[in-house]
N, CA, C and O atoms as a CHARMM CRD file, in Angstrom:
* protein
*
  292
    1    1 UNK  N    224.67000  79.81200 198.99200 PROA 1      0.00000
    2    1 UNK  CA   224.61200  78.41400 199.10700 PROA 1      0.00000
    3    1 UNK  C    226.12600  77.91200 199.05200 PROA 1      0.00000
    4    1 UNK  O    226.97500  78.33700 198.26900 PROA 1      0.00000
    5    2 UNK  N    226.30300  76.96000 199.99600 PROA 2      0.00000
    6    2 UNK  CA   227.64200  76.42300 199.94500 PROA 2      0.00000
    7    2 UNK  C    227.80500  75.36300 198.78700 PROA 2      0.00000
    8    2 UNK  O    226.82800  74.68200 198.47500 PROA 2      0.00000
    9    3 UNK  N    228.99300  75.20600 198.15200 PROA 3      0.00000
   10    3 UNK  CA   229.32500  74.40500 197.10200 PROA 3      0.00000
   11    3 UNK  C    229.88100  72.96600 197.62000 PROA 3      0.00000
   12    3 UNK  O    231.00200  72.54100 197.34200 PROA 3      0.00000
   13    4 UNK  N    228.92400  72.28900 198.41300 PROA 4      0.00000
   14    4 UNK  CA   229.38800  70.93300 198.93900 PROA 4      0.00000
   15    4 UNK  C    228.29400  70.12400 198.80600 PROA 4      0.00000
   16    4 UNK  O    227.18500  70.65200 198.72200 PROA 4      0.00000
   17    5 UNK  N    228.42100  68.83200 198.77000 PROA 5      0.00000
   18    5 UNK  CA   227.45600  67.80300 198.64000 PROA 5      0.00000
   19    5 UNK  C    227.99300  66.54600 199.34100 PROA 5      0.00000
   20    5 UNK  O    229.18800  66.25400 199.36200 PROA 5      0.00000
   21    6 UNK  N    227.02100  65.83000 199.90900 PROA 6      0.00000
   22    6 UNK  CA   227.24500  64.60800 200.55100 PROA 6      0.00000
   23    6 UNK  C    226.80700  63.47700 199.75900 PROA 6      0.00000
   24    6 UNK  O    225.60700  63.44400 199.48300 PROA 6      0.00000
   25    7 UNK  N    227.62600  62.45400 199.30100 PROA 7      0.00000
   26    7 UNK  CA   227.41200  61.35900 198.38200 PROA 7      0.00000
   27    7 UNK  C    227.61900  59.95000 198.99000 PROA 7      0.00000
   28    7 UNK  O    228.53000  59.69600 199.77800 PROA 7      0.00000
   29    8 UNK  N    226.85700  59.21100 198.63400 PROA 8      0.00000
   30    8 UNK  CA   226.89700  57.64500 199.04700 PROA 8      0.00000
   31    8 UNK  C    226.56500  56.78300 197.85400 PROA 8      0.00000
   32    8 UNK  O    225.47500  57.02200 197.33400 PROA 8      0.00000
   33    9 UNK  N    227.20100  55.95200 197.39500 PROA 9      0.00000
   34    9 UNK  CA   226.82300  54.95600 196.25600 PROA 9      0.00000
   35    9 UNK  C    226.15400  53.87600 196.63400 PROA 9      0.00000
   36    9 UNK  O    226.57600  53.25600 197.61000 PROA 9      0.00000
   37   10 UNK  N    225.04200  53.45000 195.98300 PROA 10     0.00000
   38   10 UNK  CA   224.18600  52.29400 196.33000 PROA 10     0.00000
   39   10 UNK  C    225.10100  51.13300 196.50400 PROA 10     0.00000
   40   10 UNK  O    225.93900  50.89900 195.63400 PROA 10     0.00000
   41   11 UNK  N    225.00500  50.41900 197.52600 PROA 11     0.00000
   42   11 UNK  CA   225.64300  49.09600 197.69100 PROA 11     0.00000
   43   11 UNK  C    227.00300  49.24900 198.53500 PROA 11     0.00000
   44   11 UNK  O    227.68400  48.25500 198.79000 PROA 11     0.00000
   45   12 UNK  N    227.39500  50.63600 198.98700 PROA 12     0.00000
   46   12 UNK  CA   228.49900  50.85000 199.70600 PROA 12     0.00000
   47   12 UNK  C    228.11700  51.61900 200.98900 PROA 12     0.00000
   48   12 UNK  O    227.20100  52.43800 200.93000 PROA 12     0.00000
   49   13 UNK  N    228.73600  51.40800 202.07400 PROA 13     0.00000
   50   13 UNK  CA   228.41600  51.99600 203.30900 PROA 13     0.00000
   51   13 UNK  C    229.00100  53.22000 203.69200 PROA 13     0.00000
   52   13 UNK  O    228.86200  53.73800 204.80000 PROA 13     0.00000
   53   14 UNK  N    229.78800  53.75800 202.56900 PROA 14     0.00000
   54   14 UNK  CA   230.64800  55.05800 202.87800 PROA 14     0.00000
   55   14 UNK  C    229.85900  56.15400 202.38700 PROA 14     0.00000
   56   14 UNK  O    229.11000  56.01900 201.41900 PROA 14     0.00000
   57   15 UNK  N    230.02300  57.44700 203.13700 PROA 15     0.00000
   58   15 UNK  CA   229.48900  58.61200 202.76500 PROA 15     0.00000
   59   15 UNK  C    230.67800  59.59000 202.44400 PROA 15     0.00000
   60   15 UNK  O    231.75300  59.39600 203.01300 PROA 15     0.00000
   61   16 UNK  N    230.55800  60.47100 201.69600 PROA 16     0.00000
   62   16 UNK  CA   231.63200  61.25900 201.10100 PROA 16     0.00000
   63   16 UNK  C    231.20700  62.70100 201.10500 PROA 16     0.00000
   64   16 UNK  O    230.10000  63.02400 200.67400 PROA 16     0.00000
   65   17 UNK  N    232.10700  63.61600 201.60600 PROA 17     0.00000
   66   17 UNK  CA   231.77000  65.17600 201.47000 PROA 17     0.00000
   67   17 UNK  C    232.53900  65.72600 200.22500 PROA 17     0.00000
   68   17 UNK  O    233.76700  65.69500 200.15600 PROA 17     0.00000
   69   18 UNK  N    231.84300  66.16200 199.38300 PROA 18     0.00000
   70   18 UNK  CA   232.54900  66.67800 198.19200 PROA 18     0.00000
   71   18 UNK  C    232.43400  68.19700 198.23500 PROA 18     0.00000
   72   18 UNK  O    231.34100  68.76400 198.25000 PROA 18     0.00000
   73   19 UNK  N    233.65900  68.86400 198.25400 PROA 19     0.00000
   74   19 UNK  CA   233.82500  70.29200 198.26300 PROA 19     0.00000
   75   19 UNK  C    234.12900  70.78700 197.07100 PROA 19     0.00000
   76   19 UNK  O    235.30300  70.66500 196.72300 PROA 19     0.00000
   77   20 UNK  N    233.26200  71.40200 196.22900 PROA 20     0.00000
   78   20 UNK  CA   233.46200  71.78400 194.79600 PROA 20     0.00000
   79   20 UNK  C    234.50100  73.01100 194.77700 PROA 20     0.00000
   80   20 UNK  O    235.36100  73.09600 193.90100 PROA 20     0.00000
   81   21 UNK  N    234.35800  73.96600 195.81900 PROA 21     0.00000
   82   21 UNK  CA   235.24800  75.10900 195.65400 PROA 21     0.00000
   83   21 UNK  C    236.82800  74.70700 196.05000 PROA 21     0.00000
   84   21 UNK  O    237.79600  75.20800 195.47600 PROA 21     0.00000
   85   22 UNK  N    236.91500  73.81700 197.01700 PROA 22     0.00000
   86   22 UNK  CA   238.28400  73.28000 197.30400 PROA 22     0.00000
   87   22 UNK  C    238.69200  72.20500 196.43500 PROA 22     0.00000
   88   22 UNK  O    239.87900  71.88200 196.40800 PROA 22     0.00000
   89   23 UNK  N    237.85100  71.62700 195.73500 PROA 23     0.00000
   90   23 UNK  CA   238.27300  70.35700 195.01100 PROA 23     0.00000
   91   23 UNK  C    238.67800  69.21000 195.57000 PROA 23     0.00000
   92   23 UNK  O    239.53900  68.47600 195.08500 PROA 23     0.00000
   93   24 UNK  N    238.00300  68.99200 196.73200 PROA 24     0.00000
   94   24 UNK  CA   238.23000  67.80700 197.56700 PROA 24     0.00000
   95   24 UNK  C    237.16300  66.93000 197.75200 PROA 24     0.00000
   96   24 UNK  O    236.00000  67.29300 197.57400 PROA 24     0.00000
   97   25 UNK  N    237.55200  65.51500 198.18300 PROA 25     0.00000
   98   25 UNK  CA   236.49600  64.66800 198.52900 PROA 25     0.00000
   99   25 UNK  C    236.85300  63.99300 199.82200 PROA 25     0.00000
  100   25 UNK  O    237.90400  63.35100 199.82100 PROA 25     0.00000
  101   26 UNK  N    236.19000  64.03400 200.85400 PROA 26     0.00000
  102   26 UNK  CA   236.64200  63.45500 202.13700 PROA 26     0.00000
  103   26 UNK  C    235.73600  62.61000 202.60200 PROA 26     0.00000
  104   26 UNK  O    234.55900  62.96100 202.51200 PROA 26     0.00000
  105   27 UNK  N    236.04600  61.33600 203.19100 PROA 27     0.00000
  106   27 UNK  CA   235.11600  60.46200 203.79400 PROA 27     0.00000
  107   27 UNK  C    234.36900  61.06300 205.17800 PROA 27     0.00000
  108   27 UNK  O    235.04700  61.67800 206.00100 PROA 27     0.00000
  109   28 UNK  N    233.14300  60.87700 205.35000 PROA 28     0.00000
  110   28 UNK  CA   232.73200  61.30400 206.55900 PROA 28     0.00000
  111   28 UNK  C    231.92900  60.13900 207.34800 PROA 28     0.00000
  112   28 UNK  O    231.45300  59.18700 206.73000 PROA 28     0.00000
  113   29 UNK  N    231.81600  60.26700 208.66500 PROA 29     0.00000
  114   29 UNK  CA   231.01700  59.29700 209.34000 PROA 29     0.00000
  115   29 UNK  C    229.93700  60.25300 210.32000 PROA 29     0.00000
  116   29 UNK  O    230.24800  60.80800 211.37400 PROA 29     0.00000
  117   30 UNK  N    228.82700  60.26900 209.77000 PROA 30     0.00000
  118   30 UNK  CA   227.76300  60.97600 210.56300 PROA 30     0.00000
  119   30 UNK  C    227.41200  60.38000 211.87400 PROA 30     0.00000
  120   30 UNK  O    227.37300  59.15400 211.97300 PROA 30     0.00000
  121   31 UNK  N    227.12900  61.21000 212.97800 PROA 31     0.00000
  122   31 UNK  CA   226.77600  60.79700 214.16400 PROA 31     0.00000
  123   31 UNK  C    225.18200  60.29800 214.07700 PROA 31     0.00000
  124   31 UNK  O    224.43300  61.13500 213.57300 PROA 31     0.00000
  125   32 UNK  N    224.65500  59.22200 214.44100 PROA 32     0.00000
  126   32 UNK  CA   223.45900  58.87500 214.37200 PROA 32     0.00000
  127   32 UNK  C    222.38000  59.68000 214.93300 PROA 32     0.00000
  128   32 UNK  O    221.22400  59.59200 214.51800 PROA 32     0.00000
  129   33 UNK  N    222.75700  60.50100 215.91500 PROA 33     0.00000
  130   33 UNK  CA   221.63000  61.39900 216.42400 PROA 33     0.00000
  131   33 UNK  C    221.64400  62.76500 215.73400 PROA 33     0.00000
  132   33 UNK  O    221.08400  63.72400 216.26500 PROA 33     0.00000
  133   34 UNK  N    222.17700  62.85300 214.74000 PROA 34     0.00000
  134   34 UNK  CA   222.13000  64.25700 213.96000 PROA 34     0.00000
  135   34 UNK  C    221.26800  64.09500 212.59600 PROA 34     0.00000
  136   34 UNK  O    221.13600  62.98200 212.08800 PROA 34     0.00000
  137   35 UNK  N    220.75500  65.11800 212.09300 PROA 35     0.00000
  138   35 UNK  CA   219.88900  65.03700 210.97200 PROA 35     0.00000
  139   35 UNK  C    220.75000  64.01200 209.71400 PROA 35     0.00000
  140   35 UNK  O    220.17900  63.15200 209.04300 PROA 35     0.00000
  141   36 UNK  N    222.08600  64.32900 209.62600 PROA 36     0.00000
  142   36 UNK  CA   222.65600  63.49800 208.65900 PROA 36     0.00000
  143   36 UNK  C    222.80400  62.18100 209.06100 PROA 36     0.00000
  144   36 UNK  O    222.77400  61.31800 208.18300 PROA 36     0.00000
  145   37 UNK  N    222.95800  61.85700 210.21900 PROA 37     0.00000
  146   37 UNK  CA   222.99600  60.53200 210.85100 PROA 37     0.00000
  147   37 UNK  C    221.64000  59.75000 210.53600 PROA 37     0.00000
  148   37 UNK  O    221.61300  58.60300 210.09000 PROA 37     0.00000
  149   38 UNK  N    220.58200  60.48300 210.81200 PROA 38     0.00000
  150   38 UNK  CA   219.37500  59.91700 210.63600 PROA 38     0.00000
  151   38 UNK  C    219.11400  59.65200 209.17900 PROA 38     0.00000
  152   38 UNK  O    218.54300  58.61300 208.85000 PROA 38     0.00000
  153   39 UNK  N    219.50900  60.55200 208.27500 PROA 39     0.00000
  154   39 UNK  CA   219.58200  60.43700 206.69900 PROA 39     0.00000
  155   39 UNK  C    220.12600  59.08700 206.44500 PROA 39     0.00000
  156   39 UNK  O    219.54400  58.22700 205.78500 PROA 39     0.00000
  157   40 UNK  N    221.42200  58.93900 207.08300 PROA 40     0.00000
  158   40 UNK  CA   222.20000  57.83200 206.72100 PROA 40     0.00000
  159   40 UNK  C    221.46300  56.43000 207.23500 PROA 40     0.00000
  160   40 UNK  O    221.45800  55.40900 206.54800 PROA 40     0.00000
  161   41 UNK  N    220.88800  56.52400 208.44900 PROA 41     0.00000
  162   41 UNK  CA   220.18500  55.33600 208.69200 PROA 41     0.00000
  163   41 UNK  C    219.09400  54.93200 207.85300 PROA 41     0.00000
  164   41 UNK  O    218.88400  53.73100 207.68800 PROA 41     0.00000
  165   42 UNK  N    218.31900  55.87100 207.26000 PROA 42     0.00000
  166   42 UNK  CA   217.31800  55.62800 206.19000 PROA 42     0.00000
  167   42 UNK  C    217.96400  55.15800 204.96500 PROA 42     0.00000
  168   42 UNK  O    217.40200  54.23500 204.37600 PROA 42     0.00000
  169   43 UNK  N    219.01900  55.62000 204.49300 PROA 43     0.00000
  170   43 UNK  CA   219.74600  55.34000 203.46400 PROA 43     0.00000
  171   43 UNK  C    220.09500  53.82000 203.52900 PROA 43     0.00000
  172   43 UNK  O    219.80500  53.01400 202.64500 PROA 43     0.00000
  173   44 UNK  N    220.74300  53.53500 204.67200 PROA 44     0.00000
  174   44 UNK  CA   221.10500  52.04000 204.86700 PROA 44     0.00000
  175   44 UNK  C    219.95900  51.05000 204.87400 PROA 44     0.00000
  176   44 UNK  O    220.13700  49.84400 204.70100 PROA 44     0.00000
  177   45 UNK  N    218.63900  51.67100 205.10400 PROA 45     0.00000
  178   45 UNK  CA   217.35700  50.81100 204.90500 PROA 45     0.00000
  179   45 UNK  C    216.86200  50.75900 203.60800 PROA 45     0.00000
  180   45 UNK  O    215.88000  50.07600 203.31700 PROA 45     0.00000
  181   46 UNK  N    217.59800  51.56800 202.65500 PROA 46     0.00000
  182   46 UNK  CA   217.05300  51.45700 201.25700 PROA 46     0.00000
  183   46 UNK  C    216.45400  52.56700 200.64900 PROA 46     0.00000
  184   46 UNK  O    215.99000  52.49700 199.51000 PROA 46     0.00000
  185   47 UNK  N    216.42400  53.79500 201.46500 PROA 47     0.00000
  186   47 UNK  CA   215.68200  55.03100 200.95500 PROA 47     0.00000
  187   47 UNK  C    216.77400  55.79300 200.15400 PROA 47     0.00000
  188   47 UNK  O    217.95900  55.75800 200.48500 PROA 47     0.00000
  189   48 UNK  N    216.34400  56.42900 199.16600 PROA 48     0.00000
  190   48 UNK  CA   217.16900  57.34400 198.26700 PROA 48     0.00000
  191   48 UNK  C    216.87700  58.75900 198.69400 PROA 48     0.00000
  192   48 UNK  O    215.71900  59.15300 198.55600 PROA 48     0.00000
  193   49 UNK  N    217.68000  59.47900 199.13700 PROA 49     0.00000
  194   49 UNK  CA   217.60300  60.98100 199.57000 PROA 49     0.00000
  195   49 UNK  C    218.25500  61.90700 198.55100 PROA 49     0.00000
  196   49 UNK  O    219.46900  61.87100 198.35000 PROA 49     0.00000
  197   50 UNK  N    217.44700  62.72500 197.91800 PROA 50     0.00000
  198   50 UNK  CA   218.08000  63.77700 196.98100 PROA 50     0.00000
  199   50 UNK  C    217.50700  65.09000 197.42800 PROA 50     0.00000
  200   50 UNK  O    216.30600  65.24900 197.64500 PROA 50     0.00000
  201   51 UNK  N    218.49100  66.09900 197.56700 PROA 51     0.00000
  202   51 UNK  CA   217.95200  67.55200 197.88100 PROA 51     0.00000
  203   51 UNK  C    218.88600  68.29500 197.26800 PROA 51     0.00000
  204   51 UNK  O    220.07600  68.01400 197.41300 PROA 51     0.00000
  205   52 UNK  N    218.50000  69.29600 196.53500 PROA 52     0.00000
  206   52 UNK  CA   219.45600  70.40800 195.87000 PROA 52     0.00000
  207   52 UNK  C    220.44800  69.96400 194.84600 PROA 52     0.00000
  208   52 UNK  O    221.38500  70.69500 194.52300 PROA 52     0.00000
  209   53 UNK  N    220.23900  68.63900 194.26800 PROA 53     0.00000
  210   53 UNK  CA   221.12200  68.16500 193.21600 PROA 53     0.00000
  211   53 UNK  C    220.10400  67.85500 192.06000 PROA 53     0.00000
  212   53 UNK  O    219.03100  67.27600 192.23100 PROA 53     0.00000
  213   54 UNK  N    220.60300  68.33500 190.81300 PROA 54     0.00000
  214   54 UNK  CA   219.70700  68.16300 189.62500 PROA 54     0.00000
  215   54 UNK  C    220.34400  67.17200 188.67100 PROA 54     0.00000
  216   54 UNK  O    219.77900  66.83900 187.62900 PROA 54     0.00000
  217   55 UNK  N    221.56300  66.69200 189.05200 PROA 55     0.00000
  218   55 UNK  CA   222.14000  65.70400 188.11300 PROA 55     0.00000
  219   55 UNK  C    223.10800  64.91100 189.02400 PROA 55     0.00000
  220   55 UNK  O    224.00700  65.52900 189.59400 PROA 55     0.00000
  221   56 UNK  N    222.98300  63.66000 189.18200 PROA 56     0.00000
  222   56 UNK  CA   223.80900  62.61900 189.66400 PROA 56     0.00000
  223   56 UNK  C    223.74000  61.24000 189.04500 PROA 56     0.00000
  224   56 UNK  O    222.71000  60.57100 189.14200 PROA 56     0.00000
  225   57 UNK  N    224.72100  60.83900 188.46700 PROA 57     0.00000
  226   57 UNK  CA   224.95700  59.64300 187.60900 PROA 57     0.00000
  227   57 UNK  C    226.06400  58.84800 188.23600 PROA 57     0.00000
  228   57 UNK  O    227.17000  59.36800 188.37500 PROA 57     0.00000
  229   58 UNK  N    225.82800  57.60200 188.62700 PROA 58     0.00000
  230   58 UNK  CA   227.09400  56.81400 188.91900 PROA 58     0.00000
  231   58 UNK  C    227.67900  56.21400 187.66200 PROA 58     0.00000
  232   58 UNK  O    226.91600  55.66200 186.86900 PROA 58     0.00000
  233   59 UNK  N    228.95600  56.27900 187.42200 PROA 59     0.00000
  234   59 UNK  CA   229.68300  55.79200 186.25300 PROA 59     0.00000
  235   59 UNK  C    230.66700  54.68100 186.62300 PROA 59     0.00000
  236   59 UNK  O    231.17600  54.53800 187.73400 PROA 59     0.00000
  237   60 UNK  N    230.86900  53.91600 185.55000 PROA 60     0.00000
  238   60 UNK  CA   231.89000  52.88700 185.93700 PROA 60     0.00000
  239   60 UNK  C    233.29900  53.18100 185.80400 PROA 60     0.00000
  240   60 UNK  O    234.18600  52.45500 186.25200 PROA 60     0.00000
  241   61 UNK  N    233.50500  54.39700 185.09800 PROA 61     0.00000
  242   61 UNK  CA   234.95400  54.94200 185.02200 PROA 61     0.00000
  243   61 UNK  C    234.93600  56.36300 184.58200 PROA 61     0.00000
  244   61 UNK  O    234.02500  56.84100 183.90600 PROA 61     0.00000
  245   62 UNK  N    236.02200  57.04400 185.01100 PROA 62     0.00000
  246   62 UNK  CA   236.08900  58.51400 184.80100 PROA 62     0.00000
  247   62 UNK  C    236.30600  58.63200 183.27500 PROA 62     0.00000
  248   62 UNK  O    235.69500  59.49400 182.64200 PROA 62     0.00000
  249   63 UNK  N    237.13600  57.81000 182.69300 PROA 63     0.00000
  250   63 UNK  CA   237.36200  57.92900 181.31700 PROA 63     0.00000
  251   63 UNK  C    236.08000  57.80700 180.40400 PROA 63     0.00000
  252   63 UNK  O    235.99900  58.50400 179.39300 PROA 63     0.00000
  253   64 UNK  N    235.32700  57.14700 180.66600 PROA 64     0.00000
  254   64 UNK  CA   233.80500  57.13600 179.88500 PROA 64     0.00000
  255   64 UNK  C    233.10000  58.35200 180.04400 PROA 64     0.00000
  256   64 UNK  O    232.51500  58.75800 179.04000 PROA 64     0.00000
  257   65 UNK  N    233.02100  59.05300 181.12100 PROA 65     0.00000
  258   65 UNK  CA   232.44000  60.29400 181.60900 PROA 65     0.00000
  259   65 UNK  C    233.33500  61.33600 180.66500 PROA 65     0.00000
  260   65 UNK  O    232.72600  62.03300 179.85400 PROA 65     0.00000
  261   66 UNK  N    234.52100  61.42000 180.75600 PROA 66     0.00000
  262   66 UNK  CA   235.54800  62.33100 180.04700 PROA 66     0.00000
  263   66 UNK  C    235.27800  62.32100 178.51500 PROA 66     0.00000
  264   66 UNK  O    235.41600  63.35600 177.86300 PROA 66     0.00000
  265   67 UNK  N    234.91700  61.22300 177.97900 PROA 67     0.00000
  266   67 UNK  CA   234.92000  60.96900 176.53400 PROA 67     0.00000
  267   67 UNK  C    233.44200  61.22200 176.13800 PROA 67     0.00000
  268   67 UNK  O    233.13400  61.07400 174.95500 PROA 67     0.00000
  269   68 UNK  N    232.41600  61.63000 177.13400 PROA 68     0.00000
  270   68 UNK  CA   231.13400  61.98800 176.81900 PROA 68     0.00000
  271   68 UNK  C    230.14300  60.65500 176.84400 PROA 68     0.00000
  272   68 UNK  O    228.94400  60.78700 176.59800 PROA 68     0.00000
  273   69 UNK  N    230.64700  59.53500 177.11500 PROA 69     0.00000
  274   69 UNK  CA   229.75600  58.36700 177.18800 PROA 69     0.00000
  275   69 UNK  C    228.99600  58.31300 178.50500 PROA 69     0.00000
  276   69 UNK  O    229.57300  58.18100 179.58400 PROA 69     0.00000
  277   70 UNK  N    227.65600  58.42000 178.37000 PROA 70     0.00000
  278   70 UNK  CA   226.88400  58.31400 179.58200 PROA 70     0.00000
  279   70 UNK  C    225.81400  57.10400 179.47200 PROA 70     0.00000
  280   70 UNK  O    224.84700  57.28900 178.73400 PROA 70     0.00000
  281   71 UNK  N    225.91500  56.07000 180.05500 PROA 71     0.00000
  282   71 UNK  CA   225.03000  54.81900 179.93000 PROA 71     0.00000
  283   71 UNK  C    224.06300  54.98200 181.11100 PROA 71     0.00000
  284   71 UNK  O    224.41000  54.76000 182.27100 PROA 71     0.00000
  285   72 UNK  N    222.89700  55.35900 180.77500 PROA 72     0.00000
  286   72 UNK  CA   221.73600  55.63200 181.70200 PROA 72     0.00000
  287   72 UNK  C    220.80800  54.36000 181.55200 PROA 72     0.00000
  288   72 UNK  O    220.14000  54.20400 180.53000 PROA 72     0.00000
  289   73 UNK  N    220.78500  53.47800 182.57100 PROA 73     0.00000
  290   73 UNK  CA   219.74000  52.42900 182.50500 PROA 73     0.00000
  291   73 UNK  C    218.31500  52.76700 183.03800 PROA 73     0.00000
  292   73 UNK  O    217.42400  51.91900 182.99900 PROA 73     0.00000
């Protein structure tokens, strides 16, 4: 299995490709007629899509996460 994930934060239009092996985060713009583009269209309509990820938490700062603080609402 590849060590990449596509992320999008609620309330933002951007999608990001995170490559864990390379240690990179790259903005992506999927085409509307691809499966990822179709998923993006559903996301923009308010659907949350999760596949193959067992932990994902948005945080307000990296320093809070690094110090072990995790505020889950």
